[in-house]
Short mmCIF file of the C-alpha atoms (twelve columns), coordinates in Angstrom:
data_MODEL
# 
_entry.id   MODEL 
# 
loop_
_atom_site.group_PDB 
_atom_site.id 
_atom_site.type_symbol 
_atom_site.label_atom_id 
_atom_site.label_alt_id 
_atom_site.label_comp_id 
_atom_site.label_asym_id 
_atom_site.label_seq_id 
_atom_site.Cartn_x 
_atom_site.Cartn_y 
_atom_site.Cartn_z 
_atom_site.pdbx_PDB_model_num 
ATOM 1   C CA . MET A 1   -0.007 0.083   0.000  1 
ATOM 2   C CA . SER A 2   1.878  3.023   -1.055 1 
ATOM 3   C CA . GLY A 3   1.038  6.427   0.628  1 
ATOM 4   C CA . ALA A 4   0.133  4.875   3.801  1 
ATOM 5   C CA . ARG A 5   -0.646 7.448   6.546  1 
ATOM 6   C CA . LEU A 6   -0.188 7.355   10.449 1 
ATOM 7   C CA . LYS A 7   -3.803 6.728   10.706 1 
ATOM 8   C CA . ASP A 8   -3.638 3.645   8.271  1 
ATOM 9   C CA . VAL A 9   -1.160 2.165   10.470 1 
ATOM 10  C CA . ALA A 10  -3.065 2.911   13.726 1 
ATOM 11  C CA . GLU A 11  -5.992 1.125   12.190 1 
ATOM 12  C CA . ARG A 12  -4.079 -1.815  11.207 1 
ATOM 13  C CA . ALA A 13  -2.350 -2.319  14.438 1 
ATOM 14  C CA . GLY A 14  -5.634 -1.504  16.477 1 
ATOM 15  C CA . VAL A 15  -3.968 1.338   18.414 1 
ATOM 16  C CA . SER A 16  -4.275 5.075   18.582 1 
ATOM 17  C CA . ILE A 17  -2.233 7.482   16.441 1 
ATOM 18  C CA . LYS A 18  -0.463 8.742   19.329 1 
ATOM 19  C CA . THR A 19  0.936  5.284   20.089 1 
ATOM 20  C CA . VAL A 20  2.029  4.939   16.349 1 
ATOM 21  C CA . SER A 21  3.710  8.228   16.702 1 
ATOM 22  C CA . ASN A 22  5.355  7.517   19.980 1 
ATOM 23  C CA . VAL A 23  6.781  4.091   18.370 1 
ATOM 24  C CA . VAL A 24  7.963  5.832   15.150 1 
ATOM 25  C CA . ARG A 25  9.648  8.597   17.100 1 
ATOM 26  C CA . GLY A 26  11.043 6.367   19.973 1 
ATOM 27  C CA . ALA A 27  9.576  9.219   22.104 1 
ATOM 28  C CA . ALA A 28  7.709  7.230   25.016 1 
ATOM 29  C CA . ARG A 29  7.726  3.678   26.226 1 
ATOM 30  C CA . VAL A 30  5.525  1.347   24.461 1 
ATOM 31  C CA . ALA A 31  4.872  -2.064  25.627 1 
ATOM 32  C CA . GLY A 32  6.738  -4.988  23.630 1 
ATOM 33  C CA . PRO A 33  3.542  -6.726  22.125 1 
ATOM 34  C CA . THR A 34  2.151  -3.229  21.116 1 
ATOM 35  C CA . ARG A 35  5.105  -2.023  19.669 1 
ATOM 36  C CA . GLU A 36  5.519  -5.359  17.746 1 
ATOM 37  C CA . ARG A 37  2.103  -4.877  16.449 1 
ATOM 38  C CA . VAL A 38  2.925  -1.437  15.312 1 
ATOM 39  C CA . LEU A 39  6.195  -2.189  13.570 1 
ATOM 40  C CA . ARG A 40  4.368  -5.083  11.858 1 
ATOM 41  C CA . ALA A 41  1.600  -2.890  10.588 1 
ATOM 42  C CA . ILE A 42  4.327  -0.502  9.252  1 
ATOM 43  C CA . ASP A 43  6.153  -3.156  7.446  1 
ATOM 44  C CA . GLU A 44  2.769  -4.598  5.948  1 
ATOM 45  C CA . LEU A 45  1.563  -0.946  4.787  1 
ATOM 46  C CA . GLY A 46  5.175  0.335   3.702  1 
ATOM 47  C CA . TYR A 47  4.565  3.497   5.694  1 
ATOM 48  C CA . ARG A 48  7.353  5.720   5.774  1 
ATOM 49  C CA . PRO A 49  7.446  8.992   8.000  1 
ATOM 50  C CA . HIS A 50  7.942  12.089  6.124  1 
ATOM 51  C CA . ALA A 51  11.476 13.362  7.444  1 
ATOM 52  C CA . SER A 52  11.175 16.845  6.591  1 
ATOM 53  C CA . ALA A 53  7.725  17.371  7.895  1 
ATOM 54  C CA . ARG A 54  8.598  15.767  11.017 1 
ATOM 55  C CA . HIS A 55  11.841 17.744  11.407 1 
ATOM 56  C CA . LEU A 56  9.705  21.024  11.078 1 
ATOM 57  C CA . ARG A 57  7.322  19.687  13.942 1 
ATOM 58  C CA . THR A 58  9.663  18.294  16.428 1 
ATOM 59  C CA . GLY A 59  13.246 19.610  15.455 1 
ATOM 60  C CA . ARG A 60  14.141 15.879  14.697 1 
ATOM 61  C CA . SER A 61  14.156 14.053  11.428 1 
ATOM 62  C CA . GLY A 62  14.298 10.549  12.876 1 
ATOM 63  C CA . VAL A 63  17.429 9.905   10.730 1 
ATOM 64  C CA . ILE A 64  20.991 9.067   12.086 1 
ATOM 65  C CA . ALA A 65  23.916 8.481   10.397 1 
ATOM 66  C CA . LEU A 66  26.460 5.405   10.819 1 
ATOM 67  C CA . ALA A 67  29.877 6.184   9.341  1 
ATOM 68  C CA . VAL A 68  32.198 3.358   8.787  1 
ATOM 69  C CA . PRO A 69  35.705 3.082   7.006  1 
ATOM 70  C CA . GLU A 70  34.416 0.740   4.584  1 
ATOM 71  C CA . LEU A 71  31.630 -1.865  3.676  1 
ATOM 72  C CA . VAL A 72  33.507 -4.345  1.784  1 
ATOM 73  C CA . ALA A 73  34.967 -5.539  4.970  1 
ATOM 74  C CA . PRO A 74  32.538 -8.080  6.573  1 
ATOM 75  C CA . TYR A 75  32.837 -6.868  9.981  1 
ATOM 76  C CA . PHE A 76  31.494 -3.238  9.228  1 
ATOM 77  C CA . ALA A 77  28.873 -4.758  7.004  1 
ATOM 78  C CA . GLU A 78  27.715 -6.985  9.687  1 
ATOM 79  C CA . LEU A 79  27.703 -4.118  12.135 1 
ATOM 80  C CA . ALA A 80  25.805 -1.930  9.922  1 
ATOM 81  C CA . THR A 81  23.227 -4.650  9.724  1 
ATOM 82  C CA . CYS A 82  22.919 -4.781  13.485 1 
ATOM 83  C CA . VAL A 83  22.614 -0.770  13.857 1 
ATOM 84  C CA . ILE A 84  19.821 -0.733  11.195 1 
ATOM 85  C CA . ALA A 85  18.118 -3.242  13.082 1 
ATOM 86  C CA . ALA A 86  18.613 -1.558  16.443 1 
ATOM 87  C CA . ALA A 87  17.653 1.810   15.069 1 
ATOM 88  C CA . LYS A 88  14.328 0.371   13.368 1 
ATOM 89  C CA . GLU A 89  13.230 -0.970  16.910 1 
ATOM 90  C CA . SER A 90  13.530 3.020   17.976 1 
ATOM 91  C CA . GLY A 91  11.813 4.160   14.714 1 
ATOM 92  C CA . GLN A 92  14.926 5.642   13.530 1 
ATOM 93  C CA . THR A 93  16.173 5.519   9.792  1 
ATOM 94  C CA . VAL A 94  20.002 5.002   9.347  1 
ATOM 95  C CA . LEU A 95  21.997 6.705   6.612  1 
ATOM 96  C CA . ILE A 96  25.233 4.842   5.884  1 
ATOM 97  C CA . GLU A 97  28.152 6.914   5.179  1 
ATOM 98  C CA . VAL A 98  31.564 5.492   3.875  1 
ATOM 99  C CA . THR A 99  34.662 7.395   4.890  1 
ATOM 100 C CA . ASP A 100 37.612 5.121   3.527  1 
ATOM 101 C CA . GLY A 101 39.320 6.277   6.796  1 
ATOM 102 C CA . ASP A 102 39.677 9.836   5.233  1 
ATOM 103 C CA . PRO A 103 40.361 12.379  8.096  1 
ATOM 104 C CA . ALA A 104 38.687 15.101  6.201  1 
ATOM 105 C CA . GLU A 105 35.622 12.973  5.493  1 
ATOM 106 C CA . GLU A 106 35.430 11.591  8.921  1 
ATOM 107 C CA . LEU A 107 35.470 15.269  10.482 1 
ATOM 108 C CA . ARG A 108 32.801 16.413  7.994  1 
ATOM 109 C CA . ILE A 109 30.447 13.576  9.000  1 
ATOM 110 C CA . ALA A 110 31.168 14.189  12.741 1 
ATOM 111 C CA . CYS A 111 30.250 17.585  12.361 1 
ATOM 112 C CA . GLY A 112 26.930 16.728  10.963 1 
ATOM 113 C CA . LEU A 113 27.707 18.336  7.424  1 
ATOM 114 C CA . SER A 114 26.705 15.348  5.149  1 
ATOM 115 C CA . ASP A 115 22.959 15.915  5.752  1 
ATOM 116 C CA . PRO A 116 21.233 18.899  7.485  1 
ATOM 117 C CA . LEU A 117 18.333 16.531  8.568  1 
ATOM 118 C CA . ILE A 118 20.594 14.124  10.465 1 
ATOM 119 C CA . ASP A 119 19.794 14.146  14.149 1 
ATOM 120 C CA . GLY A 120 23.043 12.487  15.052 1 
ATOM 121 C CA . VAL A 121 26.183 10.410  14.116 1 
ATOM 122 C CA . LEU A 122 27.651 7.139   15.063 1 
ATOM 123 C CA . LEU A 123 31.271 7.170   13.866 1 
ATOM 124 C CA . SER A 124 33.672 4.453   13.587 1 
ATOM 125 C CA . PRO A 125 36.865 6.762   12.921 1 
ATOM 126 C CA . LEU A 126 40.131 5.581   11.340 1 
ATOM 127 C CA . GLY A 127 42.098 8.444   10.509 1 
ATOM 128 C CA . LEU A 128 40.615 11.171  12.354 1 
ATOM 129 C CA . ASP A 129 42.837 13.496  14.447 1 
ATOM 130 C CA . GLN A 130 41.785 13.687  18.040 1 
ATOM 131 C CA . THR A 131 42.509 17.508  18.030 1 
ATOM 132 C CA . ALA A 132 40.339 18.195  15.091 1 
ATOM 133 C CA . LEU A 133 37.573 15.995  16.457 1 
ATOM 134 C CA . ALA A 134 37.422 17.889  19.837 1 
ATOM 135 C CA . GLY A 135 37.345 21.024  17.946 1 
ATOM 136 C CA . ARG A 136 34.626 20.216  15.618 1 
ATOM 137 C CA . GLU A 137 32.134 23.242  14.731 1 
ATOM 138 C CA . ARG A 138 28.819 21.977  14.446 1 
ATOM 139 C CA . ARG A 139 27.853 19.939  17.714 1 
ATOM 140 C CA . VAL A 140 25.437 17.324  16.451 1 
ATOM 141 C CA . PRO A 141 25.285 14.470  18.895 1 
ATOM 142 C CA . LEU A 142 27.912 11.908  18.207 1 
ATOM 143 C CA . VAL A 143 28.795 8.491   19.396 1 
ATOM 144 C CA . LEU A 144 32.170 6.722   18.691 1 
ATOM 145 C CA . LEU A 145 32.378 3.142   17.881 1 
ATOM 146 C CA . GLY A 146 35.642 0.887   18.213 1 
ATOM 147 C CA . GLU A 147 38.791 1.192   19.798 1 
ATOM 148 C CA . ARG A 148 39.348 3.991   22.271 1 
ATOM 149 C CA . ASP A 149 41.914 6.408   21.702 1 
ATOM 150 C CA . TYR A 150 40.008 9.834   21.844 1 
ATOM 151 C CA . GLU A 151 40.059 12.050  24.674 1 
ATOM 152 C CA . VAL A 152 37.131 14.250  23.420 1 
ATOM 153 C CA . PRO A 153 33.681 14.952  24.731 1 
ATOM 154 C CA . ALA A 154 31.756 12.355  22.818 1 
ATOM 155 C CA . ASP A 155 29.991 8.935   24.045 1 
ATOM 156 C CA . HIS A 156 32.023 5.743   23.176 1 
ATOM 157 C CA . VAL A 157 30.785 2.240   22.802 1 
ATOM 158 C CA . LEU A 158 33.305 -0.406  22.513 1 
ATOM 159 C CA . ILE A 159 34.665 -3.781  23.584 1 
ATOM 160 C CA . ASP A 160 37.700 -4.335  25.842 1 
ATOM 161 C CA . ASN A 161 40.194 -5.135  23.031 1 
ATOM 162 C CA . VAL A 162 43.110 -5.242  25.388 1 
ATOM 163 C CA . ALA A 163 41.372 -8.073  27.462 1 
ATOM 164 C CA . ALA A 164 39.897 -9.937  24.274 1 
ATOM 165 C CA . ALA A 165 43.465 -9.963  22.597 1 
ATOM 166 C CA . ARG A 166 44.961 -11.381 25.855 1 
ATOM 167 C CA . ASP A 167 42.241 -14.044 26.049 1 
ATOM 168 C CA . ALA A 168 43.064 -14.975 22.457 1 
ATOM 169 C CA . THR A 169 46.619 -15.366 23.192 1 
ATOM 170 C CA . ARG A 170 46.339 -17.043 26.529 1 
ATOM 171 C CA . HIS A 171 44.103 -19.919 24.579 1 
ATOM 172 C CA . LEU A 172 47.280 -20.293 22.067 1 
ATOM 173 C CA . VAL A 173 49.448 -20.572 25.253 1 
ATOM 174 C CA . GLY A 174 47.043 -22.952 26.546 1 
ATOM 175 C CA . LEU A 175 47.381 -25.242 23.832 1 
ATOM 176 C CA . GLY A 176 51.190 -25.564 24.323 1 
ATOM 177 C CA . ARG A 177 51.986 -23.041 21.540 1 
ATOM 178 C CA . ARG A 178 55.350 -21.250 22.501 1 
ATOM 179 C CA . ARG A 179 56.214 -19.292 19.321 1 
ATOM 180 C CA . ILE A 180 53.163 -17.287 18.654 1 
ATOM 181 C CA . GLY A 181 53.365 -14.815 15.701 1 
ATOM 182 C CA . VAL A 182 51.190 -11.735 15.366 1 
ATOM 183 C CA . ILE A 183 49.627 -10.480 12.088 1 
ATOM 184 C CA . GLY A 184 48.051 -6.960  12.328 1 
ATOM 185 C CA . TRP A 185 50.787 -5.010  13.618 1 
ATOM 186 C CA . GLN A 186 51.138 -1.471  12.256 1 
ATOM 187 C CA . HIS A 187 54.476 0.506   12.082 1 
ATOM 188 C CA . ASP A 188 53.006 3.745   11.650 1 
ATOM 189 C CA . GLU A 189 53.788 6.541   14.198 1 
ATOM 190 C CA . PRO A 190 51.549 6.029   16.242 1 
ATOM 191 C CA . PRO A 191 49.836 2.701   15.148 1 
ATOM 192 C CA . HIS A 192 46.122 2.785   15.017 1 
ATOM 193 C CA . ALA A 193 44.380 2.088   18.398 1 
ATOM 194 C CA . THR A 194 43.250 -1.353  17.185 1 
ATOM 195 C CA . ALA A 195 46.917 -2.465  16.689 1 
ATOM 196 C CA . GLN A 196 47.975 -0.822  19.909 1 
ATOM 197 C CA . GLN A 197 45.402 -2.488  22.150 1 
ATOM 198 C CA . ARG A 198 45.472 -5.860  20.686 1 
ATOM 199 C CA . MET A 199 49.193 -5.935  20.751 1 
ATOM 200 C CA . GLN A 200 49.093 -4.826  24.356 1 
ATOM 201 C CA . GLY A 201 46.847 -7.470  25.281 1 
ATOM 202 C CA . HIS A 202 49.005 -10.252 23.347 1 
ATOM 203 C CA . ARG A 203 52.155 -9.117  24.966 1 
ATOM 204 C CA . GLU A 204 50.446 -9.151  28.326 1 
ATOM 205 C CA . ALA A 205 49.476 -12.843 27.965 1 
ATOM 206 C CA . LEU A 206 53.081 -13.902 26.748 1 
ATOM 207 C CA . ALA A 207 54.360 -12.267 29.803 1 
ATOM 208 C CA . GLU A 208 52.040 -13.902 32.013 1 
ATOM 209 C CA . ALA A 209 53.252 -17.400 30.527 1 
ATOM 210 C CA . GLY A 210 56.783 -16.341 30.804 1 
ATOM 211 C CA . LEU A 211 57.406 -15.752 27.129 1 
ATOM 212 C CA . ALA A 212 59.393 -13.079 25.783 1 
ATOM 213 C CA . TYR A 213 58.033 -10.827 22.935 1 
ATOM 214 C CA . ASP A 214 60.053 -11.266 19.635 1 
ATOM 215 C CA . PRO A 215 59.454 -8.268  17.262 1 
ATOM 216 C CA . VAL A 216 60.430 -10.627 14.473 1 
ATOM 217 C CA . LEU A 217 57.096 -12.526 14.919 1 
ATOM 218 C CA . ALA A 218 55.115 -9.444  14.124 1 
ATOM 219 C CA . PRO A 219 55.534 -8.270  10.699 1 
ATOM 220 C CA . ALA A 220 54.094 -5.074  9.726  1 
ATOM 221 C CA . VAL A 221 50.930 -4.838  7.604  1 
ATOM 222 C CA . GLY A 222 49.649 -1.784  5.696  1 
ATOM 223 C CA . ALA A 223 45.753 -2.906  5.969  1 
ATOM 224 C CA . TYR A 224 43.670 -5.454  7.363  1 
ATOM 225 C CA . THR A 225 43.061 -7.440  4.044  1 
ATOM 226 C CA . ARG A 226 43.453 -10.854 3.156  1 
ATOM 227 C CA . ALA A 227 46.314 -10.056 1.000  1 
ATOM 228 C CA . ASP A 228 47.942 -8.334  3.784  1 
ATOM 229 C CA . GLY A 229 47.715 -11.227 5.950  1 
ATOM 230 C CA . ALA A 230 48.939 -13.500 3.241  1 
ATOM 231 C CA . ALA A 231 52.073 -11.400 3.135  1 
ATOM 232 C CA . ALA A 232 52.779 -11.318 6.545  1 
ATOM 233 C CA . MET A 233 52.303 -15.115 6.667  1 
ATOM 234 C CA . ARG A 234 54.813 -15.560 4.005  1 
ATOM 235 C CA . GLU A 235 57.414 -13.579 6.103  1 
ATOM 236 C CA . LEU A 236 56.830 -15.575 9.165  1 
ATOM 237 C CA . ARG A 237 57.262 -18.761 7.179  1 
ATOM 238 C CA . ALA A 238 60.494 -17.483 5.850  1 
ATOM 239 C CA . LEU A 239 61.977 -17.131 9.253  1 
ATOM 240 C CA . PRO A 240 64.757 -19.558 10.456 1 
ATOM 241 C CA . GLN A 241 62.241 -20.523 13.288 1 
ATOM 242 C CA . PRO A 242 58.450 -20.206 11.883 1 
ATOM 243 C CA . PRO A 243 55.796 -19.735 14.234 1 
ATOM 244 C CA . ASP A 244 53.578 -22.742 15.561 1 
ATOM 245 C CA . ALA A 245 50.574 -20.379 16.188 1 
ATOM 246 C CA . VAL A 246 49.569 -17.091 14.831 1 
ATOM 247 C CA . PHE A 247 47.084 -14.585 16.273 1 
ATOM 248 C CA . CYS A 248 45.523 -12.156 13.535 1 
ATOM 249 C CA . PHE A 249 43.927 -9.055  14.447 1 
ATOM 250 C CA . THR A 250 40.994 -9.480  12.089 1 
ATOM 251 C CA . ASP A 251 39.499 -12.611 10.406 1 
ATOM 252 C CA . MET A 252 40.306 -11.235 7.067  1 
ATOM 253 C CA . LEU A 253 44.170 -11.418 7.915  1 
ATOM 254 C CA . ALA A 254 43.606 -14.665 9.364  1 
ATOM 255 C CA . SER A 255 41.833 -15.717 5.977  1 
ATOM 256 C CA . GLY A 256 44.977 -14.815 4.006  1 
ATOM 257 C CA . ALA A 257 47.360 -16.240 6.437  1 
ATOM 258 C CA . MET A 258 45.561 -19.622 6.410  1 
ATOM 259 C CA . ARG A 259 45.571 -19.461 2.503  1 
ATOM 260 C CA . VAL A 260 49.402 -19.410 2.758  1 
ATOM 261 C CA . ALA A 261 49.519 -22.364 5.313  1 
ATOM 262 C CA . HIS A 262 47.471 -24.540 3.101  1 
ATOM 263 C CA . ASP A 263 49.708 -23.544 -0.075 1 
ATOM 264 C CA . GLU A 264 52.770 -24.659 1.826  1 
ATOM 265 C CA . GLY A 265 51.238 -27.835 2.823  1 
ATOM 266 C CA . LEU A 266 50.825 -26.940 6.744  1 
ATOM 267 C CA . ALA A 267 48.134 -28.814 8.521  1 
ATOM 268 C CA . ILE A 268 45.911 -26.546 10.923 1 
ATOM 269 C CA . PRO A 269 45.911 -26.766 13.899 1 
ATOM 270 C CA . GLU A 270 48.721 -29.655 13.953 1 
ATOM 271 C CA . ASP A 271 51.313 -27.708 12.566 1 
ATOM 272 C CA . LEU A 272 49.999 -24.138 13.017 1 
ATOM 273 C CA . ALA A 273 47.096 -22.763 15.343 1 
ATOM 274 C CA . VAL A 274 45.247 -19.785 14.240 1 
ATOM 275 C CA . VAL A 275 43.012 -17.406 16.068 1 
ATOM 276 C CA . GLY A 276 41.105 -14.617 14.377 1 
ATOM 277 C CA . PHE A 277 39.254 -11.449 15.628 1 
ATOM 278 C CA . ASP A 278 35.892 -10.395 14.522 1 
ATOM 279 C CA . ASP A 279 33.883 -13.521 14.209 1 
ATOM 280 C CA . ILE A 280 32.695 -12.799 10.740 1 
ATOM 281 C CA . GLN A 281 30.113 -15.147 9.472  1 
ATOM 282 C CA . GLU A 282 32.906 -16.335 6.966  1 
ATOM 283 C CA . ALA A 283 34.758 -17.623 10.101 1 
ATOM 284 C CA . ARG A 284 32.352 -20.316 10.688 1 
ATOM 285 C CA . TYR A 285 32.467 -21.795 7.001  1 
ATOM 286 C CA . MET A 286 36.249 -21.636 6.404  1 
ATOM 287 C CA . VAL A 287 38.076 -25.052 6.201  1 
ATOM 288 C CA . PRO A 288 38.924 -25.364 8.863  1 
ATOM 289 C CA . SER A 289 36.745 -23.022 10.680 1 
ATOM 290 C CA . LEU A 290 38.379 -20.271 12.550 1 
ATOM 291 C CA . THR A 291 38.494 -19.822 16.165 1 
ATOM 292 C CA . SER A 292 37.972 -16.028 16.564 1 
ATOM 293 C CA . VAL A 293 37.247 -13.308 19.196 1 
ATOM 294 C CA . ALA A 294 33.554 -12.439 18.976 1 
ATOM 295 C CA . PRO A 295 32.437 -9.202  19.778 1 
ATOM 296 C CA . ASP A 296 28.657 -9.063  20.516 1 
ATOM 297 C CA . LYS A 297 27.856 -6.907  17.578 1 
ATOM 298 C CA . GLN A 298 24.056 -6.824  18.264 1 
ATOM 299 C CA . GLU A 299 24.803 -5.436  21.794 1 
ATOM 300 C CA . LEU A 300 27.287 -2.923  20.278 1 
ATOM 301 C CA . ALA A 301 24.533 -1.695  17.898 1 
ATOM 302 C CA . ARG A 302 21.965 -1.617  20.569 1 
ATOM 303 C CA . LEU A 303 24.025 0.223   23.087 1 
ATOM 304 C CA . ALA A 304 25.323 2.629   20.247 1 
ATOM 305 C CA . VAL A 305 21.764 3.555   19.079 1 
ATOM 306 C CA . LYS A 306 20.717 3.885   22.827 1 
ATOM 307 C CA . ALA A 307 23.562 6.199   23.760 1 
ATOM 308 C CA . LEU A 308 22.842 8.346   20.632 1 
ATOM 309 C CA . LEU A 309 19.259 8.716   21.124 1 
ATOM 310 C CA . ALA A 310 19.998 9.605   24.712 1 
ATOM 311 C CA . ARG A 311 22.274 12.294  23.532 1 
ATOM 312 C CA . ILE A 312 19.764 13.545  21.098 1 
ATOM 313 C CA . GLU A 313 16.799 13.870  23.658 1 
ATOM 314 C CA . GLY A 314 18.868 14.671  26.709 1 
ATOM 315 C CA . PRO A 315 20.673 17.623  27.881 1 
ATOM 316 C CA . ALA A 316 23.667 18.764  25.783 1 
ATOM 317 C CA . GLU A 317 25.987 19.388  28.588 1 
ATOM 318 C CA . ALA A 318 25.629 15.753  30.101 1 
ATOM 319 C CA . PRO A 319 29.072 14.343  30.518 1 
ATOM 320 C CA . PRO A 320 30.375 11.901  28.111 1 
ATOM 321 C CA . THR A 321 29.977 8.114   28.967 1 
ATOM 322 C CA . THR A 322 31.982 4.969   27.910 1 
ATOM 323 C CA . VAL A 323 30.230 1.855   27.449 1 
ATOM 324 C CA . LEU A 324 31.523 -1.717  27.158 1 
ATOM 325 C CA . ALA A 325 29.741 -4.496  25.258 1 
ATOM 326 C CA . GLY A 326 30.590 -7.950  25.529 1 
ATOM 327 C CA . TYR A 327 32.653 -10.333 23.704 1 
ATOM 328 C CA . ASP A 328 33.600 -13.990 23.567 1 
ATOM 329 C CA . LEU A 329 36.107 -16.420 22.058 1 
ATOM 330 C CA . ALA A 330 34.563 -18.781 19.576 1 
ATOM 331 C CA . LEU A 331 36.480 -21.832 19.481 1 
ATOM 332 C CA . ARG A 332 36.739 -23.765 16.306 1 
ATOM 333 C CA . GLU A 333 38.743 -26.089 14.201 1 
ATOM 334 C CA . SER A 334 41.811 -23.785 13.613 1 
ATOM 335 C CA . THR A 335 42.862 -24.386 17.178 1 
ATOM 336 C CA . GLY A 336 41.677 -28.087 17.633 1 
ATOM 337 C CA . LEU A 337 37.958 -28.091 18.321 1 
ATOM 338 C CA . SER A 338 36.041 -31.146 16.772 1 
ATOM 339 C CA . PRO A 339 34.418 -30.516 13.356 1 
ATOM 340 C CA . SER A 340 30.639 -29.554 13.910 1 
ATOM 341 C CA . ARG A 341 27.905 -27.804 11.703 1 
ATOM 342 C CA . PRO A 342 28.329 -23.992 11.676 1 
# 
């Protein structure tokens, strides 16, 4: 049904127009079954609130932006899907922006300049300078996603990357591996927070086990792609004493590393145990399946949307908060788990 109105949705759901409006705007608490009925009616009728009209009435459009470095990376694609679902629950529409890690583009989006109707921004920064972010001109509500290395007045939602990396390396140590390579270290000055924090957790776990950190086991990567993972694995294999395990800072890196191991006739995990990070869907279907740190993407998305809506609706002077989402270590065949269905 094209051109559906608020009244049509209310009649289909058997509720008042005010209840439908509250669900669409996320402006009031609506009981779960009633909210589900309204959302189902919205889907069935194809109702879409008119953003500009809503903006004139309430000062809000119901549109939030999610800015990520790229969408070709499965992690960001999966996270975006979770954000869209979480936003829909609150009656919000999500505009996806791809920054390519360009600091100028990240700042433009953080300032709310990509669309005048955007109520707030969820930003996963890659190249953005902290000073530039702190001095942004247009103070649209902003929530940062991902590793924290920004001391700016903005809310931040993330997992504990240091603890997660520590758990990944502890798992490899617990398997009896003693020469553990790392794929994901960046030799930039300074390295990105992802590399810094995951390396910190890795080294802490080595120290706990009485193992010395050997920088030769951490070849530099330029990016977090399969090709970079493969190139780093070839460097590690060329060492006089190659590693018996490898911790990769993303599943994409692990995928490239495992391909090289396969090409060189190594058995995983017998000759080489592998742990990744991100738990993308591909990790379950690799052969062998990949043990990976699994951030709770649904919780990350839910907490991020909740924080942004609170910032949009709440007092501007409220102090920024840092919120941690959960994670797990998904154990699979690459570290010895018996084969099972994905």
